[in-house]
C-alpha positions in Angstrom: -246.8 70.1 -72.2 -249.8 67.9 -70.9 -252.4 68.9 -73.3 -250.7 69.4 -77.0 -253.9 69.7 -78.8 -256.3 72.8 -78.5 -259.6 73.7 -79.9 -260.7 77.1 -79.8 -264.3 78.1 -80.4 -264.0 82.0 -81.3 -267.2 84.0 -80.8 -267.0 84.7 -77.3 -264.1 83.2 -76.5 -261.2 84.7 -78.4 -262.9 87.9 -79.3 -266.1 90.2 -77.7 -268.0 89.4 -80.9 -270.9 87.3 -79.1 -273.3 91.3 -79.2 -272.9 90.9 -83.3 -275.1 87.9 -83.4 -277.5 89.7 -80.7 -277.5 92.3 -83.2 -277.5 90.9 -86.5 -281.1 89.1 -86.7 -283.0 91.8 -84.2 -281.9 94.5 -86.9 -283.0 91.5 -90.0 -286.6 91.4 -88.4 -286.9 95.2 -88.3 -286.0 95.4 -91.5 -288.7 93.7 -92.4 -291.3 96.0 -90.8 -291.6 93.2 -88.1 -291.1 93.3 -84.4 -288.4 90.4 -83.0 -289.2 88.1 -79.7 -287.3 90.1 -76.6 -285.5 86.9 -76.0 -284.6 86.5 -80.0 -280.8 86.3 -78.9 -281.2 83.8 -76.1 -283.4 81.5 -78.4 -280.7 81.7 -81.7 -278.2 81.2 -79.3 -277.1 77.4 -79.5 -277.9 77.8 -83.7 -275.6 77.2 -86.6 -276.0 80.2 -88.9 -278.3 78.0 -91.1 -280.2 77.0 -88.5 -281.1 80.5 -87.3 -281.9 81.3 -91.5 -284.4 79.0 -91.1 -285.6 80.1 -87.8 -285.9 83.8 -88.4 -287.6 82.9 -92.5 -290.4 80.4 -91.2 -290.9 82.4 -87.3 -291.3 85.6 -88.8 -292.3 85.0 -92.6 -289.4 86.8 -93.9 -289.5 87.1 -97.9 -286.5 85.8 -97.9 -284.7 82.2 -99.5 -281.5 80.5 -97.4 -279.1 81.9 -100.3 -280.6 86.0 -99.9 -280.7 85.6 -96.2 -277.3 84.2 -96.6 -276.3 87.2 -98.2 -277.5 89.9 -96.1 -276.7 88.7 -93.2 -272.8 87.8 -94.5 -272.8 91.7 -95.4 -274.1 93.1 -92.0 -271.7 90.6 -89.9 -268.9 91.6 -92.0 -269.4 95.2 -91.1 -270.0 94.5 -87.1 -266.9 92.5 -87.3 -264.8 95.6 -88.0 -265.8 96.6 -84.4 -264.3 93.9 -82.8 -261.3 93.5 -80.9 -259.5 89.8 -78.7 -260.4 89.4 -75.4 -257.6 90.7 -73.0 -254.8 88.2 -72.2 -255.1 86.4 -75.6 -252.3 87.2 -77.5 -250.1 86.6 -74.5 -251.8 83.0 -74.2 -251.4 81.2 -78.0 -247.8 82.6 -78.1 -247.2 80.6 -74.9 -249.1 77.3 -76.5 -247.4 78.2 -79.6 -243.6 78.5 -78.0 -245.1 75.1 -76.0 -245.6 73.1 -79.0 -249.4 72.8 -78.9 -251.1 71.9 -82.1 -254.1 74.8 -82.0 -257.4 74.9 -84.3 -260.6 77.0 -84.5 -263.8 75.4 -84.5 -267.0 77.8 -84.4 -270.2 78.1 -85.7 -269.1 81.1 -87.7 -268.5 80.8 -91.5 -265.0 79.4 -92.1 -264.2 82.4 -94.2 -265.7 85.1 -92.0 -263.6 83.2 -88.8 -260.5 83.6 -91.4 -261.3 87.0 -92.2 -261.6 88.7 -88.8 -258.6 86.2 -86.8 -256.4 87.7 -89.7 -257.5 90.9 -89.3 -256.9 91.3 -85.7 -253.1 89.4 -86.6 -253.8 85.4 -85.1 -254.6 83.3 -87.5 -251.4 82.0 -88.2 -251.4 80.3 -84.9 -254.0 78.6 -85.6 -253.4 75.2 -87.8 -256.9 75.1 -89.8 -260.3 76.7 -88.9 -263.3 74.4 -88.9 -267.2 75.0 -89.3 -269.7 73.7 -86.8 -272.5 74.2 -88.7 -275.4 72.4 -90.6 -275.8 68.6 -90.1 -272.1 69.0 -87.5 -272.7 71.1 -84.9 -271.0 71.3 -81.3 -274.6 69.7 -80.0 -272.8 66.3 -81.1 -269.0 65.2 -80.5 -268.5 64.6 -84.1 -267.2 68.1 -85.0 -264.5 68.5 -82.2 -263.6 64.1 -82.7 -262.7 65.5 -86.1 -260.7 68.8 -85.0 -258.7 66.8 -82.4 -258.1 64.0 -85.4 -257.2 67.0 -88.0 -254.7 68.2 -85.7 -252.9 64.7 -85.1 -254.2 63.4 -81.8 -256.8 60.3 -80.8 -257.9 61.0 -76.9 -259.6 63.5 -76.0 -258.1 63.1 -72.9 -255.2 65.1 -74.2 -257.0 68.1 -75.7 -258.5 70.7 -74.9 -261.7 72.8 -76.0 -261.9 76.4 -74.8 -265.7 77.3 -75.0 -268.0 80.4 -73.6 -271.4 78.5 -74.9 -272.8 75.9 -72.2 -274.1 73.8 -75.1 -270.5 73.0 -76.7 -268.6 73.0 -73.5 -271.3 70.3 -72.1 -270.7 68.3 -75.6 -267.0 68.4 -75.3 -267.0 67.6 -71.4 -269.1 64.8 -72.0 -267.4 63.1 -74.9 -264.3 63.1 -72.8 -262.6 66.2 -73.9 -260.9 68.6 -71.0 -262.8 72.1 -70.9 -261.9 75.1 -70.4 -265.0 77.5 -69.9 -264.4 81.2 -70.6 -267.1 84.0 -68.9 -268.6 86.1 -71.4 -271.7 88.4 -71.3 -274.1 86.4 -73.7 -273.4 83.1 -71.0 -273.6 84.8 -68.0 -277.0 82.9 -66.8 -275.3 79.7 -67.7 -272.2 80.5 -65.7 -272.9 78.0 -62.9 -273.4 75.1 -65.3 -270.9 76.1 -67.4 -268.3 75.9 -64.3 -269.5 72.0 -63.6 -268.2 71.0 -66.9 -265.3 72.9 -67.0 -261.6 71.5 -65.3 -260.9 75.4 -65.3 -263.4 78.6 -65.8 -261.5 81.7 -66.7 -263.3 85.5 -65.8 -260.4 86.5 -68.1 -257.2 84.5 -69.9 -254.9 85.9 -67.5 -256.7 83.7 -65.4 -255.2 80.5 -67.2 -253.5 78.3 -64.9 -250.9 76.8 -66.3 -249.6 74.7 -63.4 -252.7 72.5 -64.6 -251.7 72.2 -68.4 
């Protein structure tokens, strides 16, 4: 296998869960009698969970601390995640990579424990060496988190590692750092599709479209 190391995002890449992150902040804001901006979801798309909490508390003057916000958000997210599924073709793709000896991990802006809970329920957690949270000072806006993931997988050269992403900012970070990028179509990032294609070695409208001859 030309690319033995694989780093996967979860939301919007492996799972159909991006609507969760659109819905949670709207519900939190409305719950305190405030009116969320119509484009709130797009504003929050590139933010980590911690950055989202800071933004909502400050922008909408919510009577929350970071700790109390997190508790409320975790409960809401946990309930919503029980409704999500894997994107078509994910199980088959991961099985084929596993059979080929690829070393795989998750790098997600979602809390590590939540990612593990979701992927365990969906039956694919064991496919991955570890889950790495890209939060606070270690987000996907900078390549450090991808370098850390690659090192933990046992690699050193980004050119031997594939990063799979549905978000433009993360795909661009990985591309500019020398990683191979597979862009994944998702409704939440559809406005950025042309830009994601531009930084991707492959762009997939579905995992069944993956061109294995290039891997």
